[in-house]
C-alpha positions as CSV (number, residue, x, y, z in Angstrom):
1,X,-183.7,-3.7,124.5
2,X,-181.5,-4.7,127.4
3,X,-178.2,-6.5,127.1
4,X,-176.5,-8.3,129.8
5,X,-172.9,-9.1,130.2
6,X,-170.8,-9.6,133.1
7,X,-167.4,-11.1,133.0
8,X,-167.1,-14.4,134.8
9,X,-163.5,-15.7,134.3
10,X,-163.4,-17.0,137.9
11,X,-160.3,-18.8,138.5
12,X,-158.1,-20.6,141.0
13,X,-158.8,-23.8,142.8
14,X,-157.9,-25.8,145.8
15,X,-154.2,-26.5,145.2
16,X,-151.1,-27.2,147.2
17,X,-148.4,-24.5,147.4
18,X,-145.6,-27.0,146.8
19,X,-143.5,-26.4,143.7
20,X,-144.6,-29.5,141.9
21,X,-148.3,-28.9,142.8
22,X,-148.0,-25.4,141.5
23,X,-147.1,-26.7,138.1
24,X,-150.2,-28.8,138.2
25,X,-152.2,-25.7,139.1
26,X,-150.9,-23.9,136.0
27,X,-151.7,-26.8,133.8
28,X,-155.3,-26.9,135.1
29,X,-156.0,-23.2,135.1
30,X,-155.6,-22.8,131.4
31,X,-158.3,-25.3,130.8
32,X,-160.5,-23.8,133.5
33,X,-160.2,-20.2,132.6
34,X,-161.2,-20.0,129.0
35,X,-164.6,-21.7,128.7
36,X,-168.2,-20.3,128.6
37,X,-167.2,-16.7,129.1
38,X,-169.7,-14.0,129.2
39,X,-172.6,-14.9,127.0
40,X,-175.4,-12.4,127.3
41,X,-178.7,-11.8,125.8
42,X,-180.9,-9.0,124.5
43,X,-183.3,-9.5,127.3
44,X,-181.4,-8.3,130.3
45,X,-181.1,-11.9,131.5
46,X,-184.6,-12.7,130.6
47,X,-183.7,-14.5,127.4
48,X,-180.6,-16.3,128.5
49,X,-179.8,-17.6,131.9
50,X,-176.1,-17.5,130.9
51,X,-175.9,-13.8,130.5
52,X,-173.1,-13.6,133.1
53,X,-171.1,-16.5,131.8
54,X,-171.5,-20.3,131.7
55,X,-168.6,-21.3,134.0
56,X,-166.3,-20.1,136.7
57,X,-163.1,-21.8,135.6
58,X,-162.9,-23.1,139.2
59,X,-163.1,-26.9,138.7
60,X,-164.0,-29.4,136.0
61,X,-167.0,-30.4,138.1
62,X,-169.2,-28.0,140.2
63,X,-172.7,-27.2,141.1
64,X,-173.8,-23.9,142.6
65,X,-176.0,-20.9,142.7
66,X,-175.4,-17.5,141.2
67,X,-177.1,-14.1,141.7
68,X,-177.1,-11.5,138.9
69,X,-178.3,-8.0,139.4
70,X,-178.6,-5.4,136.7
71,X,-179.8,-1.8,136.5
72,X,-181.0,-0.1,133.3
73,X,-183.1,2.8,132.3
74,X,-185.2,3.2,129.1
75,X,-186.9,6.2,127.6
76,X,-190.7,5.9,127.7
77,X,-191.5,8.0,124.6
78,X,-190.3,9.2,121.2
79,X,-189.0,12.6,122.3
80,X,-185.7,13.7,123.7
81,X,-187.5,14.9,126.9
82,X,-189.6,11.8,127.3
83,X,-189.4,10.4,130.8
84,X,-187.0,7.6,131.8
85,X,-188.2,4.2,133.2
86,X,-185.9,2.7,135.8
87,X,-185.5,-1.1,135.4
88,X,-184.0,-3.7,137.7
89,X,-183.3,-7.2,136.5
90,X,-182.6,-9.9,139.2
91,X,-181.8,-13.5,138.5
92,X,-180.9,-16.5,140.6
93,X,-179.3,-19.4,138.6
94,X,-178.8,-23.0,139.4
95,X,-175.8,-24.1,137.3
96,X,-173.1,-26.7,136.9
97,X,-170.2,-27.9,134.8
98,X,-169.8,-31.6,134.1
99,X,-167.0,-33.2,132.0
100,X,-168.2,-35.7,129.4
101,X,-164.7,-36.8,128.5
102,X,-161.1,-35.6,128.7
103,X,-161.7,-33.1,125.9
104,X,-165.5,-32.5,126.1
105,X,-167.3,-30.7,128.9
106,X,-170.9,-29.6,129.3
107,X,-172.4,-26.7,131.1
108,X,-176.1,-26.4,132.0
109,X,-178.0,-23.7,133.8
110,X,-181.6,-22.7,134.7
111,X,-182.4,-19.2,135.8
112,X,-185.2,-17.8,137.9
113,X,-186.0,-14.1,137.3
114,X,-187.7,-11.4,139.4
115,X,-187.6,-8.1,137.4
116,X,-189.3,-4.8,138.1
117,X,-189.5,-1.4,136.6
118,X,-190.9,2.0,137.7
119,X,-192.6,4.4,135.4
120,X,-192.6,8.2,135.5
121,X,-196.0,8.2,137.3
122,X,-194.5,6.0,140.0
123,X,-196.5,2.9,138.9
124,X,-194.5,-0.3,138.9
125,X,-194.5,-3.5,136.9
126,X,-193.2,-6.8,138.1
127,X,-192.6,-10.1,136.5
128,X,-191.3,-13.3,138.1
129,X,-190.7,-16.9,137.0
130,X,-188.4,-19.4,135.4
131,X,-186.3,-18.2,132.5
132,X,-184.8,-19.9,129.5
133,X,-182.6,-23.0,130.2
134,X,-179.2,-23.2,128.4
135,X,-177.0,-26.1,127.6
136,X,-173.5,-25.6,126.1
137,X,-170.8,-28.0,125.1
138,X,-167.1,-27.3,124.4
139,X,-164.4,-29.3,122.7
140,X,-160.7,-28.8,123.7
141,X,-159.1,-28.4,120.3
142,X,-155.7,-27.4,121.5
143,X,-154.0,-28.0,124.8
144,X,-150.3,-27.1,124.7
145,X,-148.5,-27.8,128.0
146,X,-144.8,-27.9,128.9
147,X,-142.9,-31.1,128.1
148,X,-141.2,-31.2,131.5
149,X,-142.3,-30.6,135.0
150,X,-139.4,-28.1,135.4
151,X,-140.5,-26.1,132.3
152,X,-141.6,-22.6,133.0
153,X,-143.0,-21.8,129.6
154,X,-146.5,-20.5,128.9
155,X,-149.4,-22.9,128.3
156,X,-152.0,-22.4,125.6
157,X,-155.6,-23.7,125.2
158,X,-158.1,-23.3,122.4
159,X,-161.7,-24.4,122.6
160,X,-164.6,-24.4,120.2
161,X,-168.2,-25.1,121.2
162,X,-171.9,-24.6,120.7
163,X,-175.2,-24.9,122.5
164,X,-178.9,-24.2,122.6
165,X,-181.2,-22.0,124.7
166,X,-184.5,-23.6,125.3
167,X,-187.6,-21.4,125.6
168,X,-188.7,-22.5,129.1
169,X,-189.3,-18.9,130.1
170,X,-192.5,-17.1,129.2
171,X,-192.6,-14.3,126.6
172,X,-195.3,-11.6,127.0
173,X,-196.1,-9.9,123.7
174,X,-197.7,-6.9,125.5
175,X,-194.2,-5.9,126.8
176,X,-193.0,-5.2,123.2
177,X,-195.7,-2.6,122.5
178,X,-194.8,1.0,122.4
179,X,-191.2,2.3,122.9
180,X,-190.6,1.0,126.4
181,X,-187.8,-1.6,126.5
182,X,-189.1,-4.7,124.7
183,X,-186.6,-6.9,126.6
184,X,-188.5,-6.7,129.9
185,X,-189.2,-10.5,129.6
186,X,-188.7,-13.8,131.4
187,X,-187.6,-15.4,128.1
188,X,-187.3,-14.7,124.4
189,X,-189.9,-17.4,123.5
190,X,-187.5,-18.7,120.9
191,X,-185.0,-21.4,120.3
192,X,-181.6,-19.7,120.1
193,X,-178.2,-21.2,119.1
194,X,-174.8,-20.3,120.5
195,X,-171.4,-20.7,118.9
196,X,-168.1,-19.9,120.7
197,X,-164.3,-19.9,120.5
198,X,-162.1,-19.4,123.5
199,X,-158.4,-18.9,123.8
200,X,-156.3,-18.9,127.0
201,X,-152.7,-18.6,128.0
202,X,-151.2,-19.2,131.4
203,X,-147.7,-18.5,132.7
204,X,-147.0,-19.3,136.3
205,X,-149.8,-17.7,138.4
206,X,-150.8,-15.2,135.6
207,X,-153.5,-15.8,133.0
208,X,-155.0,-14.2,130.0
209,X,-158.2,-15.3,128.2
210,X,-160.1,-14.1,125.1
211,X,-163.4,-15.2,123.6
212,X,-165.5,-14.6,120.6
213,X,-169.1,-15.7,120.8
214,X,-172.1,-15.5,118.5
215,X,-175.8,-16.1,119.3
216,X,-178.2,-16.8,116.5
217,X,-181.8,-15.8,117.5
218,X,-184.9,-17.3,115.9
219,X,-188.5,-16.0,115.6
220,X,-190.9,-16.9,118.4
221,X,-194.5,-17.9,118.2
222,X,-195.7,-14.3,118.2
223,X,-193.5,-13.5,115.2
224,X,-191.0,-11.5,117.2
225,X,-187.3,-12.0,116.8
226,X,-184.6,-10.5,119.0
227,X,-181.4,-9.5,117.2
228,X,-178.4,-11.8,116.8
229,X,-175.4,-10.8,118.9
230,X,-171.7,-10.8,119.2
231,X,-169.8,-11.0,122.5
232,X,-166.1,-10.3,122.7
233,X,-164.1,-10.5,125.9
234,X,-160.5,-10.1,127.1
235,X,-159.7,-10.9,130.7
236,X,-156.5,-11.2,132.8
237,X,-156.0,-12.5,136.3
238,X,-153.5,-13.6,138.9
239,X,-154.0,-16.3,141.5
240,X,-152.4,-16.1,145.0
241,X,-152.1,-19.3,147.0
242,X,-152.5,-18.3,150.7
243,X,-152.2,-21.9,151.9
244,X,-152.8,-25.5,150.8
245,X,-156.6,-24.9,151.0
246,X,-157.1,-21.2,150.3
247,X,-156.5,-19.2,147.0
248,X,-157.4,-15.7,146.0
249,X,-157.8,-14.5,142.4
250,X,-158.4,-10.9,141.4
251,X,-159.4,-10.3,137.8
252,X,-159.7,-7.3,135.4
253,X,-161.0,-7.2,131.9
254,X,-162.9,-5.6,129.0
255,X,-165.8,-6.7,126.9
256,X,-168.2,-5.7,124.2
257,X,-171.7,-6.7,123.0
258,X,-172.9,-5.9,119.5
259,X,-176.6,-6.5,118.7
260,X,-178.5,-6.6,115.4
261,X,-181.9,-5.0,115.1
262,X,-185.0,-6.9,116.4
263,X,-187.5,-8.0,113.8
264,X,-191.3,-8.4,113.9
265,X,-193.1,-10.2,111.2
266,X,-189.8,-10.2,109.3
267,X,-189.5,-6.4,109.4
268,X,-186.8,-4.5,111.4
269,X,-188.0,-2.9,114.5
270,X,-186.8,0.8,114.9
271,X,-184.7,1.8,117.8
272,X,-183.3,-1.6,118.5
273,X,-179.8,-3.0,118.2
274,X,-176.6,-1.3,119.0
275,X,-173.4,-1.9,121.0
276,X,-172.0,-1.5,124.5
277,X,-168.4,-1.7,125.9
278,X,-167.6,-2.6,129.5
279,X,-164.8,-2.5,132.0
280,X,-164.9,-5.2,134.6
281,X,-163.4,-6.1,138.0
282,X,-163.8,-9.4,139.7
283,X,-162.5,-11.4,142.7
284,X,-162.8,-15.1,143.7
285,X,-161.8,-16.9,146.9
286,X,-161.6,-20.7,147.3
287,X,-161.6,-22.7,150.4
288,X,-161.3,-26.5,150.1
289,X,-164.3,-27.5,148.0
290,X,-166.1,-24.2,148.2
291,X,-165.8,-21.1,146.0
292,X,-167.2,-17.6,146.4
293,X,-167.0,-15.0,143.7
294,X,-168.0,-11.4,143.0
295,X,-167.9,-9.5,139.8
296,X,-168.9,-5.9,138.8
297,X,-169.1,-4.2,135.4
298,X,-169.6,-0.6,134.3
299,X,-170.2,0.6,130.8
300,X,-167.4,2.8,129.3
301,X,-169.2,3.5,126.0
302,X,-172.7,2.5,124.7
303,X,-175.3,3.2,122.1
304,X,-178.3,0.9,122.6
305,X,-181.6,1.1,120.9
306,X,-180.6,4.5,119.4
307,X,-179.9,5.8,122.8
308,X,-183.2,4.8,124.3
309,X,-181.8,2.2,126.6
310,X,-178.9,2.7,129.0
311,X,-177.0,0.2,131.1
312,X,-176.2,1.5,134.5
313,X,-174.3,-1.3,136.3
314,X,-174.2,-5.0,136.7
315,X,-173.1,-7.2,139.6
316,X,-172.8,-11.0,140.2
317,X,-172.3,-13.2,143.2
318,X,-171.9,-16.9,143.3
319,X,-171.3,-19.8,145.6
320,X,-170.2,-23.2,144.2
321,X,-169.3,-26.6,145.5
322,X,-166.7,-28.8,143.7
323,X,-167.9,-32.3,143.0
């Protein structure tokens, strides 16, 4: 079972370097940095188009495209010396963020996957198609900002939200047979539900965000159910304003994914579930209405599917237009 996570706390914006504008930047960033962070799914991006995060933190309104690449390997057999299968998960997402009101915003995304894996005998399997669409809403529960424009105190934000993943991607029951990674799919084939809490604090150009997310998986039409999961993230960043139209934001963070065991016909599936912990580096640059970001993650500790699945690396690139 593959899990996907890549941190996407992509910050900054198109702000003036004037002193009073900088205060506005700080006030905005705390809202922008803490939402929709790093949801992932058991299917290596197959089951959830939002496995790399649901928003960039760039602007309250944006549309864009994002590429997500992930490398895994899974053991094709029950023995310690069984051969490894090399797996590549590739996804292109159309995504956007749209405010519904001052305190409510909505994220939506639709992924297109093209995955492949190579077996020990050099044969290859490929799957390609639309993945599962995701819609997620957040409510701004707390927004603490300075009382005065000259205040230099920290600003805090707390958000709560929920969403749904729609089974628009296909699920192939043949891919769950045997001990090869059952997450080699375009979708889970199930309706899944997401619950999230995000906290952020900003002081001057520095920011820190933390999130706790839970995904509840349901059984699909073939009586297979991927395990529920927890996602926990901690991210910090600093934004540099090069000019009135250009900003640069490096980021560093940690994250973890914890998965329950899969089930089939209500019974637990052996060698599924587990946890993985990541270190992450990211960078975003903004120019006028355009934003380009890159993010990379490497596992620092993992035990997935009883050691039968290993995450190698993950990378994400995106280009957005503010609207």
